[in-house]
N, C-alpha and C positions, 0 to 999 in steps of 0.2 A: 504494500500500500504506500502510495506517495503521501508525503506530509500534507495535511489539509489546513488551508487558511480560508475558512469558509463562512458563509452566511446562509441563513434560511430565507427563501423567497416565499412568503406566505400571503395568502389571499384573505384580506379582511372582508371583502365582498366576494362571495362565491357564487358564480353563475356562468352559464355557457357564454362564451365570447370574450371573457375578461383577458385571457392570454393573448387574444388577437389584437387588443387595443394598442394604439401607438403609445399611450401613456405607460402601459406595462413594459413595453420594450425600452422606452427611454429610461425608465426606472432602473433597468438592469445596467445600462450604460453608466448611469449616475452612481450606482452601487460600486461598480468597478473603479471608477475615478476617485470616489471618496473614501473607500476602505481598503483598497488594494487586495480585495478578495480574489482568490484563484479558483475556488470551488463553490458551487451553489447547490443547495438542497432545494428541490422543487416539491412543494407539498400539495397533495390532493387529498380531499377528506370525504370518504364515504360516510353515510349516515344510517344510524339505526334509531328507532324511536326512543327507546329507554335502555338502561344497562342490561335489562333482561329480555330484550328483543332478539330473536334468533336470526333475523334477516338483515343483511347490510345492503343498502341501496346505493348505487353509484352511477348507473346510466340514467341520470336524472337532471333536471334543469339547474339544480344547485351545484352541479359538477361541470368543470370544463370538458368539452368533447375530446375524444381521443385524437382527432385531427389537430385541434389547437394545442393540445399538450405536446404532440410531436413537433409542431411548428415552433413553440417557444423553446423547447429543448434544443432544437437545431439552431435557433437564433442565438441562444446562449453559447453553444459550442463555437459558432462563428465569431463570437466576441472573444474567444480564447478561454472561456470558463471550462473547467471540468464539472461534470454534472452528476448529481445523485438524485434519484427519484425516491420519494417518501410517501407512499400511500398510507394515510392515517384513517382512523375511525373515530367519529364523534357521535354523541347522543343528541337528538333533537331537543330533548327536555332539559338540556344544559348540564346534566350530571357528567362529571369528568370520566373519560374513557378508562381510567385506572380501576373504576368500580364495575366494569362489565364482568358479570359472574353468574353462574348457574349452580344448581345442586350437583355435587360430585357424583352422587348416586342418582341416575336418571329415574324420574318418576312420571308415570302416565299423566297426561293433561297439564304438565308443567314444562316451561321452556328448557331446552336441553343443550349441553355443551356440544354434542355431536352435530346438531343442526347448525349451531353458530359457526363451528369450525368448518363445516361444509360450505357455508356461505362465505366465510372469510377466505377460504382457499380459492374459491372461484374469483373473488375480488382481487386477491393478491396476484394470482396467475395472469389475470387480464393486464395488469400494469407491469408485471414482469416481462410479458411479451413486448410491450412498448419500450421498456428499458433496454431490452436486447436489440430491438429494431433500430433504435436511435443510437445505441452505443454508450449507455450510461456507465460511468466508472464504477458505480456502486448502486445497490438497491437496498433500501431499509425495509425489512419485511414486517415491521411492527413498531409501535411507539407507545411506551408507558402503559401497556396493557397489564398492569401489575397483577390483577387477580387471575389472569389467564396463564401466567408464567409457570405456575405449578403443574400445568398440563403438558408435561414433557413429551409424552408419546404423540400428542396432537401437533405440537410445534415441530417435532422432527418430521412428521408427515408433511406439514406445510412446506418446510424447507426442501424436502425431497421433490415435491411437485414443482416448486419454483425452479429448482436446478434443472428440470427437464426442458425448460424454455428460456432460461436466462443463464449466461455463462460468465458474467462478471462477478465482482466481489459482493458478498451478502453480509449484512449486519442486522442486528436487532437493537433498537434504541430503548434500553431499560430506563426506568426512572431513577432519580437520585436516591442514594442509600440502598439500592436494590442489587448492586452489581454482584455480590456474592451469593445472592439467593437463587440465581439461575443455574440449573444443573446441565444445561444443554449448550453451553458456549462452544463446545467442541464441534458442533454441527454447523456453525457459521464461520466465516473467514475473518471477521473483525468483531471485536467487542466495542460497544459504544453505550454511552449513557447520557442522561441530562444532568449537566454539572452545575446545578443551581445550589452551590454550597455557600454558607455564610462567609463573609469576608475574613473572619477570624478563625475559620475552621478548615481552611484548605489543606494544611499540612496533615492533619489527622485523617482526613478523608482520602487524600492521595496515598497515604500509607496503606489504608485499607484496600483501595482499588488496586494498588500495585501487587498485592498478594494474589488477587484474582487473575490479573494479567500474567503473572509468573506461573501460576498453576496451569493455565490453559495454553500459554505460549502463543498468544495471538496479538496482532496489532490492536492498539486502543486509541480512540479519540472521543472527544466530547461532541456528540451529535446535536446537542443543544447547550447553550450557556447564555447568561445575560443577567441584567439587573435593571430595574426601573430607575428613572431619574427622579427619585423621591428620597428625602431624608428618612433613613431607617430601612429602606429596601435592601441595602447592602448586607443586612443581617438576616433577612428572610427573602432572598431573591426569587424563590419559587412561588411566592404568594402574589398572584396577579390581581387579587382582590384588595391588596394593601393600599391604603390611602394616607399620604403624608404630604408635607410641604415639598413643592417642586425644588429639586436640588441637583443640578447637572454634575456638580463635583462629586457627590456621593456615588453616582453611576461611574464616573471616570475613575475614581479611586478604586472602585470594585474591579474594574477591568485591569487596572494597573497591577493590583494585588494578584489577581488570577494568573496573569501572564508571568509575573515574577515568580510565583510559587511553582507553576507548571514548568517553567524553563529549567528548573532544577531536576526535573524528572524526565529522563530520556524515554520512558515508556509512553508518555503522552505525545501522541503523533498528530495532534491537531485539534482544532476547535471549529464549531459551526455556531455562530452567534444567532440568537433569536431576537427579533426577526426583522426583515425588511419588506414592507408592504409596497406594492406597485402604486398605491394610491397616495400621491404626494400630499393631498389635502388632509388625509387621515394622519399622515406622519406629522404634519404641522400642527394639527389639532391635539395630538396626543403628547402634550408637552411633558407629562410626567411618566410616560410609558416606557416600554422596552426599546423603542426606536432611538437611534443615535444620530440620525440625519441632522447635521448642523449643530450638534451638541459637543461638549468637551470630549466625551467618550469616543467620538468618531476619530479624533486625532490619535488617541491612544491605540485604537485598533489598527489604524493605518500604519502607525510607526512600528508596531509589533509584527504586523503582517509583512512589512516591507524589508526590514533588516535581516540579512542572511544569518547573523549571529544568533537570532532567536531560535533557529532550528538547525 
């Protein structure tokens, strides 16, 4: 795996046609100029009604079409980006995907793991085929599906089916603090996690993650990381519901500390910051959010992504 200096390109407005918009393409150019990013994760998000719904919907008006996904991926490649495709699942009722779960013992008339994984596999194979056709450097086969991760047999089956149609690198993006909980890291090519660790707790968490990486002898990177530009967010960067006084320095200090601590650990092979929306107006309105466009943190990211001595 090549070292990753990455950013997530995420849709705050999810609908067919958004990847075809000139605004979206201009935003990718802007991202490259402002952050020196070399790798972009493109997110698409299938939907299920609740955490206990068996069916994942993805060929729907809330999702970009396959044609436009291919178009934006090829456009990004033409800009010189390496690309990673990340099909995610979200719940329409707003419950976080980490809570998707069913009875371990299947019961008649109750939603079942077997039905959900059947739907999930169909969803993932669809986008694995796109990733192969376009030539994505990597495919992320799941993100922060914490309650599903204990279903080792089912995940190994998903990975096997994906490998039948996609021949690039495969990773799974587990959530923060969950790295050692997964027993099937041997089945993927790369270990990755969401690195939303408190500004004063990087060292202890890197110690813990390093043990997992050494055990499985796989490359590792943070598939998500970031902090909102609010006073106090640097201590709970994973809490997107947090509200505090807008403070760009708090966000910049967080990134500086993250890069400083991870620079000491050779096993950390990159970062993908969360997130860059193609909607410039949304970025400007979200003054206290994770966006870094025009903020102090933007310069910190650019500097660390630019200098060769960082990696």
